[in-house]
C-alpha positions as CSV (number, residue, x, y, z in Angstrom):
1,X,0.0,0.0,0.0
2,X,1.0,3.6,-0.5
3,X,2.7,5.5,2.2
4,X,1.4,9.1,1.2
5,X,-1.2,10.1,-1.4
6,X,-1.8,13.6,-2.7
7,X,-5.5,14.6,-3.6
8,X,-5.6,16.8,-6.6
9,X,-9.0,18.1,-5.8
10,X,-11.1,20.1,-3.4
11,X,-14.4,19.9,-1.7
12,X,-16.6,16.9,-0.7
13,X,-14.5,14.4,-3.0
14,X,-11.2,15.6,-1.4
15,X,-12.8,14.8,2.0
16,X,-14.0,11.5,0.8
17,X,-10.6,10.4,-0.5
18,X,-8.8,11.7,2.6
19,X,-11.0,9.6,4.8
20,X,-10.4,6.5,2.6
21,X,-6.7,7.1,3.0
22,X,-6.9,7.3,6.7
23,X,-8.9,4.2,6.9
24,X,-6.1,2.2,5.0
25,X,-3.4,3.9,7.2
26,X,-2.1,6.2,4.3
27,X,-1.0,9.7,4.9
28,X,-2.9,12.3,3.0
29,X,-1.7,15.5,1.3
30,X,-4.3,18.3,0.3
31,X,-3.7,20.9,-2.1
32,X,-5.8,24.1,-2.0
33,X,-6.2,27.6,-3.8
34,X,-6.4,30.9,-2.1
35,X,-10.4,30.5,-2.0
36,X,-10.0,27.4,-0.1
37,X,-7.9,28.3,2.7
38,X,-9.0,26.7,5.9
39,X,-11.5,24.5,4.4
40,X,-12.4,21.1,5.7
41,X,-10.0,19.1,3.3
42,X,-7.2,21.2,4.4
43,X,-8.0,20.5,8.1
44,X,-8.5,16.8,7.7
45,X,-5.4,16.1,5.5
46,X,-2.1,15.3,7.2
47,X,-0.5,18.0,5.1
48,X,-1.8,20.9,3.0
49,X,-0.1,23.1,0.4
50,X,-1.2,26.2,-1.2
51,X,-1.0,25.9,-5.1
52,X,-2.3,29.2,-6.4
53,X,-5.0,31.8,-6.7
54,X,-8.8,31.0,-6.7
55,X,-9.2,30.4,-10.5
56,X,-9.0,26.7,-11.4
57,X,-6.7,27.6,-14.3
58,X,-4.1,29.2,-11.7
59,X,-4.4,26.3,-9.3
60,X,-6.3,23.0,-9.6
61,X,-5.7,22.7,-13.3
62,X,-2.0,23.3,-13.1
63,X,-0.8,19.7,-13.4
64,X,2.9,20.5,-13.3
65,X,2.6,22.3,-10.1
66,X,0.5,19.6,-8.5
67,X,3.1,16.9,-9.5
68,X,5.9,19.1,-8.1
69,X,4.0,19.4,-4.8
70,X,3.5,15.7,-4.6
71,X,7.3,15.0,-5.1
72,X,8.2,17.8,-2.6
73,X,5.9,16.2,0.1
74,X,7.2,12.7,-0.6
75,X,4.1,11.2,-2.0
76,X,4.1,8.0,-4.0
77,X,0.5,8.5,-5.6
78,X,-1.9,11.0,-6.7
79,X,-5.6,10.7,-6.7
80,X,-7.4,13.1,-9.0
81,X,-11.0,12.7,-7.7
82,X,-13.4,13.8,-10.4
83,X,-13.5,17.0,-12.4
84,X,-10.4,19.2,-13.0
85,X,-7.5,16.8,-14.2
86,X,-9.2,13.5,-13.5
87,X,-9.8,12.7,-17.2
88,X,-6.8,14.4,-18.5
89,X,-4.5,11.8,-20.3
90,X,-1.5,14.1,-20.3
91,X,-1.7,14.6,-16.5
92,X,-1.9,10.9,-15.9
93,X,1.2,10.4,-18.0
94,X,3.0,13.3,-16.3
95,X,2.3,11.6,-12.9
96,X,3.8,8.3,-14.1
97,X,6.8,10.0,-15.7
98,X,7.4,11.6,-12.3
99,X,7.7,8.2,-10.8
100,X,4.4,8.5,-9.0
101,X,1.1,6.2,-9.4
102,X,-1.9,7.8,-11.0
103,X,-4.9,6.4,-9.1
104,X,-7.0,5.8,-12.2
105,X,-6.9,4.2,-15.5
106,X,-4.0,4.3,-18.0
107,X,-3.4,7.5,-20.0
108,X,-4.2,5.6,-23.2
109,X,-7.7,4.5,-21.8
110,X,-8.4,8.1,-20.7
111,X,-7.5,9.5,-24.1
112,X,-9.5,6.8,-26.0
113,X,-12.7,7.2,-24.1
114,X,-12.2,11.0,-23.7
115,X,-12.8,11.6,-27.4
116,X,-16.5,11.1,-28.2
117,X,-15.7,10.1,-31.8
118,X,-12.7,7.7,-31.0
119,X,-15.0,6.2,-28.4
120,X,-17.9,5.6,-30.7
121,X,-15.7,4.0,-33.3
122,X,-14.1,1.7,-30.6
123,X,-17.5,0.8,-29.2
124,X,-18.8,-0.2,-32.7
125,X,-15.7,-2.5,-33.1
126,X,-16.6,-4.0,-29.8
127,X,-20.1,-4.7,-30.6
128,X,-21.5,-2.2,-28.2
129,X,-24.7,-0.4,-29.7
130,X,-24.2,3.2,-30.7
131,X,-26.6,5.9,-31.9
132,X,-26.5,6.7,-35.6
133,X,-24.2,9.7,-36.0
134,X,-21.7,11.4,-38.2
135,X,-18.0,12.4,-37.2
136,X,-16.9,15.8,-38.5
137,X,-13.8,15.6,-40.5
138,X,-11.0,18.3,-41.1
139,X,-12.3,20.3,-44.1
140,X,-16.1,19.6,-43.6
141,X,-18.2,22.6,-44.2
142,X,-21.7,23.3,-43.1
143,X,-23.0,21.9,-46.4
144,X,-21.4,18.5,-45.7
145,X,-22.7,18.4,-42.2
146,X,-26.2,19.4,-43.5
147,X,-26.2,16.4,-45.8
148,X,-25.1,14.1,-43.0
149,X,-27.8,15.5,-40.8
150,X,-30.5,14.8,-43.4
151,X,-29.3,11.1,-43.5
152,X,-29.4,10.8,-39.8
153,X,-32.8,12.5,-39.6
154,X,-34.1,15.2,-37.3
155,X,-34.2,15.8,-34.3
156,X,-30.5,15.3,-33.7
157,X,-27.8,16.6,-31.4
158,X,-24.7,18.6,-32.2
159,X,-22.1,17.5,-29.7
160,X,-18.5,18.7,-28.8
161,X,-16.1,15.8,-29.4
162,X,-14.1,16.6,-26.2
163,X,-17.3,17.6,-24.4
164,X,-19.0,16.8,-21.2
165,X,-21.6,18.1,-18.8
166,X,-23.9,19.3,-21.6
167,X,-21.3,21.9,-22.8
168,X,-21.1,22.1,-26.5
169,X,-24.4,20.4,-27.0
170,X,-27.3,21.6,-29.1
171,X,-30.7,20.1,-29.9
172,X,-31.6,20.8,-33.5
173,X,-35.2,20.0,-34.6
174,X,-35.2,21.4,-38.2
175,X,-32.5,21.8,-40.9
176,X,-33.0,25.5,-40.9
177,X,-31.7,25.6,-37.2
178,X,-28.6,23.6,-37.8
179,X,-26.2,26.3,-39.0
180,X,-26.5,28.5,-35.7
181,X,-26.5,25.3,-33.6
182,X,-23.1,24.3,-35.2
183,X,-21.7,27.8,-34.8
184,X,-22.9,28.1,-31.1
185,X,-21.8,24.7,-30.2
186,X,-18.2,25.3,-31.7
187,X,-17.9,28.5,-29.8
188,X,-18.8,26.9,-26.5
189,X,-16.6,23.9,-27.1
190,X,-13.7,26.0,-27.9
191,X,-14.2,28.0,-24.7
192,X,-14.8,25.0,-22.4
193,X,-12.3,22.5,-23.8
194,X,-10.0,24.3,-26.2
195,X,-11.4,22.0,-29.1
196,X,-14.2,23.1,-31.3
197,X,-14.5,19.7,-33.0
198,X,-18.1,18.5,-33.2
199,X,-20.1,15.5,-34.3
200,X,-23.8,14.8,-35.0
201,X,-25.9,12.1,-33.2
202,X,-29.5,11.0,-33.5
203,X,-31.6,12.4,-30.7
204,X,-33.8,10.1,-28.7
205,X,-36.8,11.7,-27.1
206,X,-37.5,11.0,-23.5
207,X,-34.7,8.4,-23.0
208,X,-33.7,6.9,-19.6
209,X,-30.0,7.6,-18.6
210,X,-28.6,4.3,-17.2
211,X,-25.0,3.8,-16.2
212,X,-23.0,0.8,-15.1
213,X,-20.2,1.0,-12.5
214,X,-17.2,-1.1,-13.8
215,X,-13.9,-1.9,-12.1
216,X,-10.8,-3.6,-13.5
217,X,-7.5,-4.7,-11.9
218,X,-4.0,-4.8,-13.5
219,X,-4.4,-8.6,-13.8
220,X,-7.2,-8.4,-16.4
221,X,-10.2,-8.9,-14.1
222,X,-13.1,-6.5,-15.0
223,X,-16.4,-6.7,-13.2
224,X,-19.4,-4.5,-13.1
225,X,-21.1,-3.3,-9.8
226,X,-24.6,-2.9,-11.3
227,X,-26.4,0.1,-12.6
228,X,-27.4,3.5,-11.5
229,X,-30.5,5.3,-12.8
230,X,-29.5,8.9,-13.6
231,X,-32.5,10.3,-15.6
232,X,-33.4,13.3,-13.2
233,X,-31.3,16.0,-14.8
234,X,-31.2,19.8,-15.3
235,X,-29.1,21.3,-18.0
236,X,-27.9,17.8,-19.0
237,X,-26.5,17.4,-15.5
238,X,-27.7,15.0,-12.9
239,X,-29.6,15.9,-9.8
240,X,-30.9,12.6,-8.4
241,X,-29.4,9.0,-8.9
242,X,-30.6,5.5,-7.6
243,X,-29.9,2.0,-7.7
244,X,-31.3,-0.3,-8.9
245,X,-33.0,1.3,-11.8
246,X,-36.8,1.1,-11.6
247,X,-36.8,0.8,-15.5
248,X,-34.8,-2.4,-15.9
249,X,-36.0,-5.9,-15.8
250,X,-33.4,-8.7,-15.3
251,X,-32.8,-9.6,-19.1
252,X,-32.4,-6.0,-20.0
253,X,-30.1,-5.4,-17.2
254,X,-27.9,-8.4,-18.1
255,X,-27.8,-7.1,-21.7
256,X,-26.7,-3.7,-20.7
257,X,-24.2,-5.2,-18.2
258,X,-22.5,-7.2,-20.8
259,X,-22.1,-4.3,-23.1
260,X,-20.6,-2.2,-20.2
261,X,-18.1,-5.0,-19.8
262,X,-17.3,-5.2,-23.4
263,X,-16.6,-1.4,-23.4
264,X,-14.2,-1.7,-20.5
265,X,-12.5,-4.7,-21.9
266,X,-12.0,-2.9,-25.2
267,X,-9.5,-0.5,-23.6
268,X,-8.1,-2.9,-21.1
269,X,-9.7,-0.8,-18.2
270,X,-8.1,-0.7,-14.8
271,X,-9.5,0.9,-11.7
272,X,-13.1,2.5,-11.4
273,X,-15.1,3.7,-14.3
274,X,-18.5,4.2,-15.5
275,X,-20.2,3.3,-18.8
276,X,-23.2,5.3,-19.6
277,X,-26.2,4.4,-21.8
278,X,-29.3,5.9,-23.1
279,X,-32.4,3.6,-23.2
280,X,-35.5,4.4,-25.4
281,X,-39.1,3.4,-24.7
282,X,-38.7,0.2,-26.8
283,X,-35.9,-1.1,-24.5
284,X,-33.1,-0.3,-27.0
285,X,-30.0,0.8,-25.5
286,X,-27.1,2.9,-26.9
287,X,-23.6,3.8,-25.7
288,X,-23.4,7.4,-24.5
289,X,-19.9,7.8,-23.1
290,X,-17.4,6.2,-20.6
291,X,-16.2,8.2,-17.7
292,X,-12.7,7.2,-16.9
293,X,-12.8,8.2,-13.2
294,X,-14.8,8.0,-10.0
295,X,-18.4,9.3,-10.4
296,X,-20.1,12.0,-8.2
297,X,-22.9,9.4,-7.6
298,X,-20.5,6.5,-6.5
299,X,-22.1,6.4,-2.9
300,X,-25.2,5.0,-4.4
301,X,-23.2,1.9,-5.5
302,X,-21.4,1.7,-2.3
303,X,-24.5,1.6,-0.3
304,X,-26.2,-1.3,-2.3
305,X,-23.1,-3.4,-2.7
306,X,-21.4,-2.7,0.7
307,X,-18.1,-2.1,-1.0
308,X,-15.8,1.0,-0.6
309,X,-15.0,2.1,-4.1
310,X,-12.4,4.7,-3.0
311,X,-10.6,2.2,-0.9
312,X,-10.6,-0.2,-3.7
313,X,-9.3,2.4,-6.1
314,X,-6.3,2.9,-3.8
315,X,-5.8,-1.0,-3.4
316,X,-6.0,-1.7,-7.1
317,X,-3.7,1.2,-8.0
318,X,-1.3,-0.3,-5.3
319,X,-1.2,-3.7,-7.4
320,X,-3.9,-5.7,-5.5
321,X,-6.1,-8.1,-7.3
322,X,-9.9,-7.5,-7.1
323,X,-11.1,-10.5,-4.8
324,X,-14.5,-11.1,-6.4
325,X,-15.7,-12.9,-9.4
326,X,-18.8,-11.4,-11.1
327,X,-21.1,-14.2,-9.8
328,X,-20.1,-13.4,-6.4
329,X,-21.1,-9.8,-6.5
330,X,-24.5,-8.9,-5.0
331,X,-26.5,-5.9,-3.8
332,X,-29.1,-5.3,-1.2
333,X,-31.9,-2.7,-0.8
334,X,-32.5,0.5,-2.7
335,X,-30.3,3.5,-2.6
336,X,-31.1,7.2,-3.6
337,X,-28.7,10.2,-3.8
338,X,-29.8,13.8,-4.1
339,X,-27.2,16.5,-5.0
340,X,-27.5,19.8,-2.9
341,X,-26.4,22.7,-5.0
342,X,-26.0,26.4,-4.3
343,X,-28.3,27.4,-7.1
344,X,-31.7,29.0,-7.7
345,X,-34.1,26.5,-9.6
346,X,-36.7,29.3,-9.8
347,X,-34.4,31.3,-12.0
348,X,-32.8,28.9,-14.5
349,X,-30.7,27.1,-11.9
350,X,-28.4,30.0,-11.8
351,X,-25.6,29.4,-9.3
352,X,-25.4,31.4,-6.0
353,X,-22.7,32.5,-3.9
354,X,-22.1,33.7,-0.3
355,X,-21.2,32.5,3.2
356,X,-22.8,29.4,4.7
357,X,-24.3,30.7,7.8
358,X,-26.0,27.5,9.1
359,X,-25.6,23.9,8.0
360,X,-27.7,21.2,9.7
361,X,-27.0,17.6,8.5
362,X,-29.7,14.9,8.7
363,X,-28.5,11.8,10.7
364,X,-30.0,8.4,11.1
365,X,-29.7,4.6,10.1
366,X,-29.2,4.1,6.4
367,X,-28.3,7.8,5.8
368,X,-25.1,9.4,4.6
369,X,-24.3,13.1,4.0
370,X,-20.9,13.8,2.0
371,X,-19.8,17.3,2.1
372,X,-16.7,19.3,2.3
373,X,-18.5,22.3,3.8
374,X,-18.6,23.6,7.4
375,X,-20.4,26.6,8.7
376,X,-18.7,29.8,7.9
377,X,-17.3,28.5,4.5
378,X,-18.0,31.0,1.5
379,X,-19.4,29.7,-1.8
380,X,-17.6,31.5,-4.6
381,X,-18.1,31.6,-8.3
382,X,-14.8,29.9,-9.0
383,X,-16.0,26.2,-8.7
384,X,-18.9,24.0,-9.2
385,X,-21.8,24.9,-6.9
386,X,-22.2,21.4,-5.6
387,X,-22.5,21.7,-1.7
388,X,-23.2,18.1,-0.5
389,X,-24.6,14.7,-1.5
390,X,-27.5,13.2,0.6
391,X,-27.7,9.5,0.2
392,X,-30.1,7.0,1.8
393,X,-30.5,3.2,1.9
394,X,-33.7,1.3,2.6
395,X,-35.2,-2.1,1.9
396,X,-36.9,-1.1,-1.3
397,X,-37.7,1.9,-3.4
398,X,-40.8,3.2,-1.7
399,X,-39.0,3.0,1.6
400,X,-36.0,4.8,0.2
401,X,-38.1,7.4,-1.4
402,X,-39.9,8.1,2.0
403,X,-36.6,8.2,3.9
404,X,-35.1,10.7,1.5
405,X,-38.2,12.9,1.8
406,X,-37.6,12.8,5.7
407,X,-34.0,13.5,5.2
408,X,-34.5,16.5,3.0
409,X,-36.8,18.0,5.6
410,X,-34.2,17.5,8.3
411,X,-31.5,19.4,6.2
412,X,-31.0,23.0,6.8
413,X,-28.8,25.4,4.8
414,X,-28.9,29.1,5.6
415,X,-26.9,31.4,3.3
416,X,-26.7,31.0,-0.4
417,X,-29.9,30.0,-2.3
418,X,-30.0,26.2,-2.6
419,X,-32.0,23.7,-4.6
420,X,-33.3,22.1,-1.3
421,X,-36.8,23.1,-1.8
422,X,-36.8,21.9,-5.4
423,X,-35.4,18.5,-4.4
424,X,-38.3,18.1,-1.9
425,X,-40.7,18.9,-4.8
426,X,-39.2,16.3,-7.1
427,X,-39.4,13.7,-4.3
428,X,-43.1,14.4,-3.8
429,X,-44.1,14.2,-7.3
430,X,-46.3,11.2,-8.1
431,X,-44.6,10.4,-11.3
432,X,-41.2,10.0,-9.5
433,X,-42.9,7.7,-7.0
434,X,-43.8,5.6,-10.0
435,X,-40.3,5.5,-11.3
436,X,-41.2,7.0,-14.6
437,X,-38.0,9.1,-14.7
438,X,-37.0,10.0,-18.2
439,X,-34.5,12.7,-18.8
440,X,-37.1,15.3,-19.7
441,X,-38.7,14.9,-16.2
442,X,-37.8,18.4,-14.9
443,X,-38.8,20.1,-18.2
444,X,-42.0,18.2,-18.3
445,X,-43.2,18.4,-14.8
446,X,-41.4,21.5,-13.4
447,X,-41.3,23.9,-16.4
448,X,-41.8,27.1,-14.3
449,X,-41.3,25.9,-10.7
450,X,-41.4,28.4,-7.9
451,X,-40.9,27.7,-4.2
452,X,-43.8,27.8,-1.9
453,X,-43.7,31.1,0.2
454,X,-43.0,30.3,3.8
455,X,-45.5,31.6,6.5
456,X,-44.7,35.2,7.4
457,X,-43.8,34.5,10.9
458,X,-41.2,31.8,9.7
459,X,-39.7,34.3,7.3
460,X,-39.1,36.8,10.0
461,X,-37.6,34.2,12.2
462,X,-35.2,33.3,9.4
463,X,-34.3,36.8,8.8
464,X,-33.7,37.5,12.5
465,X,-31.4,34.5,12.7
466,X,-29.4,35.6,9.7
467,X,-29.0,38.9,11.3
468,X,-27.7,37.3,14.4
469,X,-25.3,34.9,12.6
470,X,-23.8,37.6,10.4
471,X,-23.1,40.3,13.0
472,X,-22.0,40.7,16.7
473,X,-25.6,41.4,17.8
474,X,-27.7,39.8,20.5
475,X,-31.1,38.3,19.7
476,X,-32.8,41.3,21.3
477,X,-30.6,43.8,19.2
478,X,-31.3,41.7,16.1
479,X,-35.0,41.9,16.7
480,X,-34.8,45.8,17.5
481,X,-32.9,46.3,14.2
482,X,-35.7,44.5,12.2
483,X,-38.7,46.1,14.0
484,X,-40.1,48.7,11.7
485,X,-43.1,49.5,13.9
486,X,-44.1,49.8,17.5
487,X,-47.3,48.0,17.0
488,X,-47.4,45.4,19.7
489,X,-49.8,43.2,17.6
490,X,-47.7,43.1,14.4
491,X,-45.8,40.0,13.3
492,X,-42.6,41.7,14.1
493,X,-43.7,42.1,17.8
494,X,-44.8,38.4,17.8
495,X,-41.3,37.3,16.6
496,X,-40.0,38.9,19.9
497,X,-41.7,36.2,21.8
498,X,-39.3,33.5,20.2
499,X,-36.0,32.6,22.0
500,X,-33.3,30.4,20.9
501,X,-33.6,26.9,21.9
502,X,-37.4,27.2,22.4
């Protein structure tokens, strides 16, 4: 096993990896930007090093600096987490050149699966179903792409070859809309990935988004750890994940699982990865992409299988064999994960910023709250607005849905606007309870969602608490500052009857 591991990430995933290191008796090294001074990962790690200003391009995306810190600290491995450099083949290669172990797949596998077009071609060779599409070639003009689009048929998607997270993606429903979609997708792809190469792909209306967790070791053993249902999304990004999928029957599950294994075997995959598929209403499934890293939603799989994926990432990277055959792997119960974001669902899911004044985590059997936050931390515009992940495990799906409803009611975040009320609304929707969760669920059922207004007295209490938490004032002083009238019968006067702890 490694002696010391550097975690090239921040927030909740950095905390998750640090705890796995400590469980295995491995020293941990955190890196942090100027915006993350004093945050939870820097306090939990055995050592922590400043690597640059707040912007990711001057800190967390500087691979050379991160490798230099790892060597300076005497590390023998680097774990990239997810995001930032996790799927950067050049970074993985630089780690190896420096004599360190990259805790993840090979640079070759990362590069192959990181190109949408190369991955599609490889999957076709491996016999994995892919959607009809067209790979743009150097010298292709819009006329060529228009002809290819006509052969594929509308509606279709314009997608960035190096894309992810919905960036560089455009839905095109008519031929007349194609030129503008091509131009805007190229602009966004160039800005996000430094590569404006695009391709065309047939669009499936109302698909289910199903992914299979795969895991391989350096001895040629590759297994899958079952599926996750990821169809509840906004802006092509996941909000809620669960396992098992309410869509799949056992024959379909086995067919997709075999395709996922074939995809991983095609690149001699080592360590944790995820193969993603779209499933239409006729139970046809198509390869979407492979994420050559740990997924945000990995806790769902951990809860139903009882396996610690992050510990096994470390163990496999250190040269251990996977100890299970496919037939020996089982799962139990039903798990659901909700992603808690600092964003405003009532205004296009715009990210929000500001200090976290109060954070109350739910607690109970079969409940997990993964976060890198503590009260007093400030959410900035520099990073993804993910605050925490709330995960529950119960004996079946109805029980898991009910437990998640309860857990969301017990969660409190004061400060930035969050999607907490929106998550509660999603869980309460009867269509979600039925398991009919296609990727258009949010657009179909919540096209103009607005949060319910709190009772006036509760709004006043929250305002007073915020005043107390942000300034050196007593409860009485906070109430005096808020009191706009001397009317003893006003709601403001009634608020004065409340005391902390009562």
